[in-house]
Rosetta silent file (secondary structure, phi, psi, omega in degrees, C-alpha in Angstrom):
SEQUENCE: MAKRDASCPLCGAKLLPTQVLDTCDDLVDVTLGVLGCHCPYCQGYFEVMPGAQGIEIGYLQHGRFDVVLTLAGAGLVVLRDTVSGSLRVRLAGRDWKFSEPA
SCORE:     score description
SCORE:     0.000 S_00000001
   1 L     0.000  134.850 -177.992  103.340   48.629  125.220 S_00000001
   2 L   -80.018  148.818  174.255  102.636   51.323  127.807 S_00000001
   3 E   -64.004  154.333 -177.792  105.172   52.344  130.421 S_00000001
   4 L   -90.326  -17.543 -179.605  104.449   50.972  133.864 S_00000001
   5 L   -94.385  167.682 -176.980  105.124   54.142  135.841 S_00000001
   6 L  -106.920   58.138 -177.502  102.913   57.220  136.071 S_00000001
   7 E  -116.087  153.167  175.855  105.434   59.795  134.915 S_00000001
   8 L   -57.484  131.006  179.518  105.331   62.477  132.237 S_00000001
   9 L   -69.749  -11.379 -177.068  106.720   60.947  129.044 S_00000001
  10 L   -99.690  -43.629 -176.116  108.547   64.221  128.390 S_00000001
  11 L  -117.599  -13.068  178.144  110.120   65.277  131.711 S_00000001
  12 L    87.698   -0.057  179.147  109.624   62.264  133.989 S_00000001
  13 L   -66.114  142.426  177.552  107.613   64.092  136.682 S_00000001
  14 E   -68.071  134.899 -176.668  105.120   61.921  138.585 S_00000001
  15 L  -118.989  141.663  171.096  101.560   62.600  137.430 S_00000001
  16 L  -104.022  146.616 -179.940   98.196   62.163  139.111 S_00000001
  17 H   -55.510  -39.779 -179.794   95.100   61.616  136.938 S_00000001
  18 H   -67.724  -35.106  175.695   93.401   64.728  138.348 S_00000001
  19 H   -61.752  -43.293 -179.340   96.484   66.871  137.583 S_00000001
  20 H   -63.602  -47.593  179.999   96.407   65.690  133.999 S_00000001
  21 H   -63.189  -34.671  177.639   92.684   66.406  133.599 S_00000001
  22 H   -62.689  -29.354 -177.044   93.166   69.858  135.157 S_00000001
  23 L   -98.739    2.466  173.671   95.672   70.755  132.439 S_00000001
  24 E   -72.533  133.511 -176.008   93.635   69.456  129.482 S_00000001
  25 E  -134.468    6.645 -174.953   92.518   72.413  127.426 S_00000001
  26 E  -151.951  133.473  173.710   91.369   71.129  124.049 S_00000001
  27 E   -90.706  104.914 -174.859   88.979   68.483  122.746 S_00000001
  28 E   -78.772  -43.373 -177.678   90.991   67.006  119.874 S_00000001
  29 E  -150.041  109.024 -176.373   88.588   64.227  118.813 S_00000001
  30 L   -71.260  -33.486 -178.276   85.161   63.767  120.397 S_00000001
  31 L   -63.640  -45.244  177.877   84.511   60.381  118.724 S_00000001
  32 L   -85.695  -19.257 -178.268   87.619   58.795  120.253 S_00000001
  33 L    79.603   39.388 -177.582   87.521   61.024  123.349 S_00000001
  34 E   -98.207  132.256 -179.685   91.007   62.496  122.893 S_00000001
  35 E  -116.483  144.032  172.657   92.017   65.648  124.772 S_00000001
  36 E   -83.970  141.293 -172.234   94.981   67.970  124.269 S_00000001
  37 E  -147.216  156.413  173.213   97.030   68.438  127.424 S_00000001
  38 E  -124.817  137.859  177.347  100.162   70.055  128.821 S_00000001
  39 L   -58.395  133.073  179.416  102.280   68.540  131.565 S_00000001
  40 L   -66.819  -11.186 -178.664  101.662   70.498  134.788 S_00000001
  41 L  -103.376  -57.862 -175.278  105.439   70.518  135.364 S_00000001
  42 L   -96.266   -9.861 -177.880  107.306   70.970  132.049 S_00000001
  43 L    67.287   11.265  176.404  104.350   72.308  129.996 S_00000001
  44 L   -67.666  149.170 -176.084  105.204   69.817  127.233 S_00000001
  45 E   -91.257  135.026  168.281  102.295   68.794  124.990 S_00000001
  46 E  -148.893  174.617  179.411  100.766   65.335  124.851 S_00000001
  47 E  -118.298  153.194 -179.196   97.278   63.975  124.335 S_00000001
  48 E  -129.793  150.272  176.969   95.124   61.923  126.670 S_00000001
  49 E  -132.667   98.362  177.428   92.266   59.519  126.185 S_00000001
  50 E   -69.330  140.253  179.317   90.243   58.831  129.354 S_00000001
  51 E  -163.708 -170.714 -175.928   88.573   55.432  129.383 S_00000001
  52 L   -61.036  -30.053 -178.918   87.688   52.339  131.359 S_00000001
  53 L   -82.873   -9.597 -176.251   91.362   51.405  131.815 S_00000001
  54 E   126.357 -154.342  179.629   92.272   54.852  133.188 S_00000001
  55 E  -103.085  111.371  178.972   93.794   57.860  131.495 S_00000001
  56 E   -86.406  131.731  178.970   95.892   56.867  128.531 S_00000001
  57 E  -109.971  133.436 -179.232   98.644   59.311  127.609 S_00000001
  58 E   176.881 -141.880 -177.762  100.025   59.358  124.082 S_00000001
  59 E  -146.163  139.677  175.167   99.348   60.902  120.695 S_00000001
  60 E   -84.895  122.191  179.710   96.585   60.687  118.081 S_00000001
  61 E  -136.951  118.373  176.595   98.098   59.859  114.701 S_00000001
  62 L    55.216   43.694  177.090   96.110   59.125  111.540 S_00000001
  63 L    78.641    6.694  179.845   92.939   58.235  113.473 S_00000001
  64 E  -125.801  136.782  179.895   94.730   55.907  115.895 S_00000001
  65 E   -95.340  116.077  178.052   95.740   56.693  119.465 S_00000001
  66 E   -91.860  115.244 -175.142   99.268   55.508  120.283 S_00000001
  67 E   -85.797  130.229  174.989   99.525   54.949  124.052 S_00000001
  68 E   -96.501  -43.503  177.140  102.757   55.823  125.853 S_00000001
  69 E  -156.927  162.835  179.144  101.496   55.149  129.386 S_00000001
  70 E  -125.030  129.709  174.315   98.301   54.690  131.352 S_00000001
  71 E   -95.121  129.564  178.111   97.432   56.358  134.655 S_00000001
  72 L   -62.545  141.384 -179.901   95.101   54.281  136.829 S_00000001
  73 L  -144.713   70.341 -179.706   91.754   55.940  137.373 S_00000001
  74 L   -58.825  127.538  179.349   89.507   53.847  139.593 S_00000001
  75 L    85.721    7.624 -179.887   85.931   55.093  139.258 S_00000001
  76 L   -65.741  131.635  177.773   86.623   57.100  136.094 S_00000001
  77 E  -123.660  130.587  178.891   83.461   57.881  134.112 S_00000001
  78 E  -123.020  126.184  178.434   83.564   59.206  130.544 S_00000001
  79 E  -120.262  114.668  179.197   80.457   60.528  128.789 S_00000001
  80 E  -101.899  136.424  173.621   80.798   61.363  125.067 S_00000001
  81 E  -127.106   94.341 -177.122   78.173   63.339  123.171 S_00000001
  82 L   -71.003  -22.020  178.911   79.135   63.367  119.498 S_00000001
  83 L   -69.380  -48.228 -179.969   75.972   65.281  118.565 S_00000001
  84 L   -87.705  -10.483 -179.929   76.812   68.315  120.709 S_00000001
  85 L    71.848   46.400 -179.307   80.578   67.730  120.369 S_00000001
  86 E  -134.078  158.249  178.678   81.302   67.425  124.077 S_00000001
  87 E  -136.489  130.802  178.937   83.109   65.117  126.458 S_00000001
  88 E  -121.121  133.812 -179.059   82.528   64.911  130.201 S_00000001
  89 E  -124.396  133.267  177.198   84.900   63.173  132.599 S_00000001
  90 E  -123.535  133.988  179.977   84.202   62.374  136.253 S_00000001
  91 E  -160.718  136.357  174.836   86.812   61.180  138.718 S_00000001
  92 L    51.483   43.107  177.988   87.367   61.411  142.474 S_00000001
  93 L    74.090    9.709  179.409   84.262   63.549  143.051 S_00000001
  94 E  -115.672  162.474 -174.747   85.310   66.052  140.363 S_00000001
  95 E  -139.503  129.960  176.932   83.828   66.814  136.964 S_00000001
  96 E  -123.695  140.659  176.688   85.464   68.160  133.770 S_00000001
  97 E  -128.694  133.485 -178.794   83.645   69.132  130.575 S_00000001
  98 E  -126.796  139.443 -179.715   85.315   69.696  127.216 S_00000001
  99 E  -130.016  149.670  175.113   83.656   70.963  124.025 S_00000001
 100 L   -67.154  149.866  177.348   84.687   71.218  120.407 S_00000001
 101 L   -59.942  144.654 -179.086   85.384   74.781  119.227 S_00000001
 102 L   -72.842    0.000    0.000   82.278   76.518  117.855 S_00000001
């Protein structure tokens, strides 16, 4: 069960979906759409999976994403391209693109 608040699971700082996407720096799994991320406050590592329900924060383990909490993301759009190995996320008039390492 996911936590109900929108706080970093590591330090407890309040998080906004755009802050989280700004600190994502690695495409961990393009098929599932999992990104590596660091908390903008404590710099602790967690993984995120943007989707229809919002931005899920947790960890990918053995091909399954374990959700710790979900940040609401009204209007969130996720476009996966498994052929090119890229993931594009759109939210609040902003656009992020992540690619697998070459």
